C-alpha positions in Angstrom: -9.8 -60.9 -100.0 -9.1 -61.7 -96.3 -5.9 -60.8 -94.4 -4.3 -62.1 -91.1 -1.8 -60.4 -88.8 1.1 -61.5 -90.7 -0.2 -59.8 -93.7 -0.3 -56.5 -91.8 3.0 -56.6 -89.8 6.1 -56.4 -91.9 8.3 -59.5 -91.8 11.1 -57.6 -90.2 9.0 -56.8 -87.1 7.1 -60.0 -86.6 9.8 -61.7 -84.5 10.1 -58.5 -82.1 6.3 -58.4 -81.6 6.2 -62.1 -80.7 9.0 -61.6 -78.1 7.1 -58.7 -76.4 3.9 -60.8 -76.2 5.7 -63.5 -74.3 7.2 -60.9 -71.9 3.8 -59.5 -71.1 2.4 -63.0 -70.5 5.2 -63.9 -68.1 4.9 -60.7 -66.0 1.1 -61.2 -65.8 1.6 -64.7 -64.5 4.1 -63.5 -61.9 1.8 -60.7 -60.7 -1.1 -63.1 -60.2 1.1 -65.6 -58.4 2.3 -62.9 -55.9 -1.3 -61.8 -55.2 -2.3 -65.4 -54.4 0.5 -65.7 -51.9 -0.5 -62.5 -50.2 -4.1 -63.7 -49.9 -2.9 -66.9 -48.4 -0.8 -65.1 -45.8 -3.8 -62.9 -44.7 -5.9 -65.9 -44.1 -3.4 -67.4 -41.6 -4.1 -66.4 -37.9 -1.7 -64.0 -36.3 0.5 -65.4 -33.6 0.5 -63.6 -30.2 3.7 -63.2 -28.2 3.8 -65.0 -24.9 5.6 -62.0 -23.4 2.9 -59.3 -24.1 1.1 -59.4 -20.8 4.3 -59.2 -18.8 5.5 -56.3 -20.9 2.3 -54.4 -20.3 2.4 -55.1 -16.5 6.0 -53.9 -16.4 5.1 -50.7 -18.2 2.3 -50.0 -15.7 4.6 -50.6 -12.7 7.2 -48.3 -14.1 4.7 -45.5 -14.8 3.2 -45.9 -11.3 6.5 -45.7 -9.6 7.4 -42.7 -11.8 4.2 -41.0 -10.9 4.8 -41.6 -7.2 8.3 -40.3 -7.4 7.2 -37.2 -9.4 4.6 -36.3 -6.7 6.9 -37.2 -3.8 7.9 -34.7 -1.2 7.3 -33.4 2.3 4.8 -30.7 3.1 3.5 -29.1 6.3 0.5 -26.9 6.5 0.4 -24.7 9.6 -2.7 -23.1 11.1 -1.3 -20.2 13.1 -2.3 -19.5 16.7 -4.8 -16.7 17.0 -6.7 -15.0 19.8 -9.4 -12.4 19.7 -10.3 -10.3 22.7 -11.9 -6.8 23.5 -9.3 -4.1 23.9 -9.5 -0.9 25.9 -6.2 0.4 27.0 -3.8 3.3 27.1 -0.3 3.2 25.6 2.6 5.6 25.5 4.5 6.2 22.2 7.9 7.9 21.9 9.8 9.6 19.1 12.9 7.5 19.9 13.3 4.5 17.6 14.7 2.6 20.6 11.6 3.2 22.8 9.1 0.6 23.8 6.6 1.9 21.2 8.2 4.2 18.6 6.0 6.4 16.4 6.5 8.3 13.2 4.6 11.1 11.6 3.7 11.5 7.9 2.2 14.7 6.5 0.6 15.4 3.1 -0.7 18.8 1.8 -3.2 19.2 -1.1 -5.2 22.0 -2.7 -8.4 21.9 -4.6 -10.3 24.5 -6.7 -13.8 24.6 -8.2 -15.2 27.5 -10.3 -18.7 29.0 -9.7 -20.5 31.7 -11.8 -20.2 35.4 -11.0 -23.6 37.1 -10.3 -22.3 40.7 -10.5 -19.3 43.0 -9.8 -18.6 45.9 -7.5 -15.8 48.3 -6.8 -14.2 48.0 -3.3 -11.2 49.2 -1.3 -10.5 47.2 1.8 -7.5 46.0 3.9 -6.8 42.5 5.0 -7.1 41.8 8.7 -6.2 39.0 11.1 -4.2 38.0 14.2 -0.6 37.5 15.2 1.0 35.9 18.1 4.0 38.0 19.3 6.9 36.2 21.1 9.3 37.7 23.6 12.5 35.7 24.5 13.7 38.3 26.9 13.4 37.8 30.7 11.6 41.2 31.0 8.4 42.3 29.4 8.4 44.4 26.2 5.9 47.2 25.3 4.9 47.9 21.7 3.0 51.0 20.6 0.0 51.3 18.3 0.8 50.8 14.6 4.0 48.8 15.3 4.9 47.3 12.0 5.3 43.5 11.4 6.8 42.4 8.1 6.9 39.0 6.4 9.9 37.5 4.7 8.3 38.6 1.4 8.0 42.2 2.6 4.3 42.4 3.2 3.6 44.7 6.2 0.8 44.6 8.8 0.2 47.1 11.6 -0.7 46.7 15.3 -4.2 47.9 16.1 -3.6 48.6 19.8 -0.6 49.1 22.0 0.4 45.9 23.9 2.9 44.6 26.4 4.4 41.2 25.7 5.1 39.1 28.9 8.6 38.1 29.8 9.9 34.7 28.8 10.8 32.0 31.4 13.8 29.9 30.7 13.6 28.6 27.2 9.9 29.3 26.9 9.2 32.8 25.4 6.4 35.1 26.6 3.6 35.5 24.1 0.5 37.4 23.4 -2.1 37.3 20.5 -3.0 40.6 19.0 -5.1 42.0 16.1 -3.4 43.5 13.0 -4.4 45.0 9.7 -2.6 45.4 6.3 -0.7 48.5 5.5 -2.5 48.9 2.2 -5.7 47.6 0.5 -5.5 44.7 -2.0 -6.0 41.0 -2.1 -2.2 40.4 -2.1 -2.4 40.9 1.6 -4.7 37.9 2.1 -1.7 35.8 3.0 -1.2 32.3 4.5 0.2 31.8 8.0 3.6 33.4 8.1 6.6 34.4 10.1 7.0 38.2 11.0 9.9 40.4 12.1 9.6 43.9 13.7 11.3 46.4 11.3 11.5 49.0 14.0 13.8 46.8 16.0 16.2 46.0 13.1 19.9 46.5 13.8 19.3 46.5 17.6 19.9 43.9 20.3 16.1 43.1 20.2 15.9 42.3 16.5 16.0 38.5 17.1 14.3 38.5 20.5 10.9 39.9 19.4 9.1 38.2 16.5 5.6 37.1 15.6 3.8 34.3 13.8 0.3 34.0 12.3 -1.7 30.8 12.6 -4.5 31.7 10.3 -5.0 33.3 6.8 -5.3 37.1 6.7 -8.7 38.0 5.1 -10.6 40.9 3.6 -8.0 42.6 1.4 -9.4 43.9 -1.9 -9.0 46.7 -4.3 -10.8 47.6 -7.5 -13.6 45.7 -9.2 -14.4 42.4 -7.4 -16.9 39.7 -8.4 -20.1 39.1 -6.5 -21.0 35.4 -6.0 -23.7 33.5 -4.2 -22.6 33.0 -0.6 -24.8 29.9 -0.4 -23.2 28.5 -3.5 -19.7 29.3 -2.1 -20.5 27.5 1.2 -21.7 24.4 -0.6 -18.7 24.4 -2.9 -16.2 24.7 0.0 -17.9 21.8 1.8 -17.7 19.7 -1.4 -14.0 20.6 -1.8 -13.2 19.6 1.9 -14.9 16.2 1.4 -13.0 15.6 -1.8 -9.7 16.6 -0.2 -10.4 14.3 2.8 -10.9 11.2 0.6 -7.9 12.1 -1.5 -5.6 12.6 1.5 -6.5 9.3 3.1 -5.8 7.5 -0.2 -2.4 9.2 -0.5 -1.5 8.4 3.1 -2.3 4.7 2.6 0.0 4.7 -0.4 2.9 6.3 1.5 2.9 3.9 4.5 6.2 2.1 4.5 6.3 -1.7 4.6 6.3 -2.9 8.2 4.3 0.0 9.6 0.6 0.3 10.6 -1.6 3.2 9.9 -4.8 3.4 11.9 -7.5 5.5 10.1 -8.4 7.3 13.3 -4.8 8.1 14.0 -4.8 11.2 11.8 -5.9 14.8 11.9 -6.7 17.1 9.0 -6.7 20.9 9.0 -8.4 23.0 6.3 -7.4 26.4 5.2 -9.7 28.8 3.3 -7.8 30.2 0.4 -8.7 33.5 -1.3 -11.0 33.3 -4.3 -9.4 33.6 -7.7 -11.1 35.4 -10.6 -11.0 33.5 -13.9 -9.6 35.3 -16.9 -13.0 35.4 -18.5 -14.3 37.2 -15.4 -17.5 35.1 -15.7 -16.5 32.6 -13.0 -14.6 32.6 -9.6 -12.4 29.8 -8.4 -13.2 28.7 -4.8 -10.0 27.4 -3.2 -9.4 25.1 -0.2 -6.2 23.6 1.0 -5.9 20.7 3.5 -3.1 19.1 5.5 -3.3 15.7 7.0 -0.9 14.4 9.7 -1.0 10.7 10.5 0.7 8.6 13.2 2.5 5.4 12.1 3.6 2.6 14.3 6.0 -0.3 13.6 3.5 -3.2 13.1 5.2 -5.9 15.1 6.0 -3.6 18.0 2.5 -2.3 18.2 1.1 -5.8 18.2 3.5 -6.9 21.0 2.4 -3.9 23.1 -1.3 -4.7 22.5 -0.9 -8.5 23.1 0.9 -7.7 26.4 -2.1 -5.7 27.6 -4.8 -8.3 26.9 -3.0 -11.7 27.3 -1.3 -12.1 30.7 0.6 -15.2 29.5 2.2 -13.4 26.5 5.9 -12.8 27.2 6.6 -10.6 24.3 9.2 -13.0 22.9 7.1 -14.6 20.1 6.4 -12.2 17.2 2.8 -11.4 16.6 0.8 -9.1 14.4 -2.7 -7.5 14.5 -5.3 -8.8 12.0 -7.4 -5.9 10.6 -5.9 -3.1 12.7 -8.1 -0.7 10.8 -11.0 -1.7 13.0 -9.3 -0.3 16.1 -10.1 3.2 17.4 -7.2 5.6 18.2 -7.6 8.7 20.3 -4.8 10.9 21.7 -4.8 11.8 25.3 -4.5 15.5 25.0 -3.3 17.2 21.9 -2.4 15.4 18.7 1.3 14.9 18.3 3.4 17.1 16.0 6.9 17.3 14.7 8.2 18.5 18.1 6.4 15.9 20.2 8.8 13.6 22.0 6.2 11.3 23.5 2.4 11.1 23.9 -0.3 8.9 25.4 -3.2 7.5 23.4 -6.1 5.2 23.9 -6.8 2.1 21.7 -10.1 0.3 21.8 -12.1 -2.3 19.8 -12.1 -6.0 19.2 -8.6 -7.1 18.3 -7.3 -10.4 16.8 -3.7 -11.2 17.5 -2.0 -13.7 15.1 1.2 -15.4 16.0 3.8 -15.1 13.2 5.0 -18.4 11.8 8.8 -18.7 11.2 8.9 -21.1 8.2 12.6 -21.5 8.2 12.8 -22.3 11.8 10.0 -24.9 11.5 11.6 -26.6 8.5 15.0 -26.8 10.3 13.3 -28.2 13.5 11.6 -31.2 11.8 14.3 -32.0 9.2 15.3 -35.7 9.4 12.6 -36.4 12.0 9.9 -39.0 11.8 6.3 -38.1 11.3 5.5 -38.7 15.0 8.6 -36.8 16.1 7.7 -33.8 13.9 4.2 -33.7 15.4 5.6 -33.5 18.9 8.1 -30.8 17.9 5.5 -28.6 16.2 3.1 -28.8 19.2 5.8 -27.0 21.2 5.8 -24.0 18.9 3.6 -21.2 20.4 2.8 -19.9 16.9 1.3 -23.3 15.8 -2.3 -24.1 16.6 -2.6 -27.0 14.2 -0.2 -28.7 11.8 -1.0 -31.1 8.9 2.0 -33.2 7.8 2.2 -34.9 4.4 4.9 -37.3 3.3 4.9 -38.9 -0.2 5.3 -41.6 -1.4 3.1 -43.2 1.3 5.8 -45.6 2.5 8.0 -42.7 3.6 7.9 -41.9 7.4 10.8 -39.5 7.8 11.2 -35.9 6.6 14.2 -35.0 4.4 17.3 -34.0 6.2 17.6 -31.0 4.0 15.2 -28.3 5.3 14.9 -26.7 1.9 13.1 -29.8 0.6 10.3 -29.4 3.2 7.5 -27.1 2.0 6.0 -25.1 4.8 2.6 -23.4 4.1 0.7 -21.1 6.4 -3.1 -20.9 6.1 -4.9 -17.7 6.6 -6.5 -17.4 10.1 -10.3 -17.5 10.1 
């Protein structure tokens, strides 16, 4: 037997089912209608605005003007005046800071040790020996007998080998004589560095402060007990290596200690070396070879030195314009006579080599001079500055022809001299 839908759906639900079917049909029809409208709109050509080209042009103009304004400004590049000439002259430096050419001294001490192997040992007993310079501040000579004692501030005593007579002093300059002395007992503790000595025999007398002595060199040869034997050739080579290492280290240290505004000429320095006593390592298998070195360097105020040099080689230089020396390390310094020390008030020295003098550019003064001036006026003003060899002026945007009235808005750059 066949059935239809009405036979399957209960009567109570047939009407509800029929209503839902109509709703689905209506919504489907609405959806299809909306899609047809959208398809129709897509087929229509898009309309272009008549104002689009004008808007694009306006944007380009605004961006261009903004770019010009962003990169606007006033700039001047200065090529400083320079002059190179051979130098061979003699100058005088003074310790006074108000002198024509003041100088300062800087001193550095260093010590170095290197260990070498011990070949053997031996038992020795020997006294240290050396020389002293005895001074006499009296206006009459003074006689000292053999074995006169001289004592350091640490109590180490040396004896006079022969009787001597110390010359009388003259004015503030004491009489002096250099003599040989030996230690009062054996031992390496008498191998002392340069020291100050008094005369114990004159203590508590009127002569106590008028007769004294100084040693300029290390006392040597003192030993007592078992001492190591080392290769003399190896010791000599080691001391040479230590001196070379100390020299390099001292020059580096001096360069680091030069104050700003001062010039150090590498040849304006002297180094003294002192042979220190060997030290036995605790293992007794090696001996420490010791050397000490002291470097004293002369420093000059950079601008003052440059002015003195420029005055010597350029007759037209008046000394008013500030200058500096390019690569002063290439100049050769040599004292006329002895090298200056802490007591030197003035000394003469020679200076030679090819020297390049560079005029110092005052950026602030230049900016103030051209502020508010036209491009042409600024060129004329800058040509009158002795420190300016060439000047390149830049004004942006391109239609500007006058520098800002505010000097701080003018950028001054100085190129490195060739």
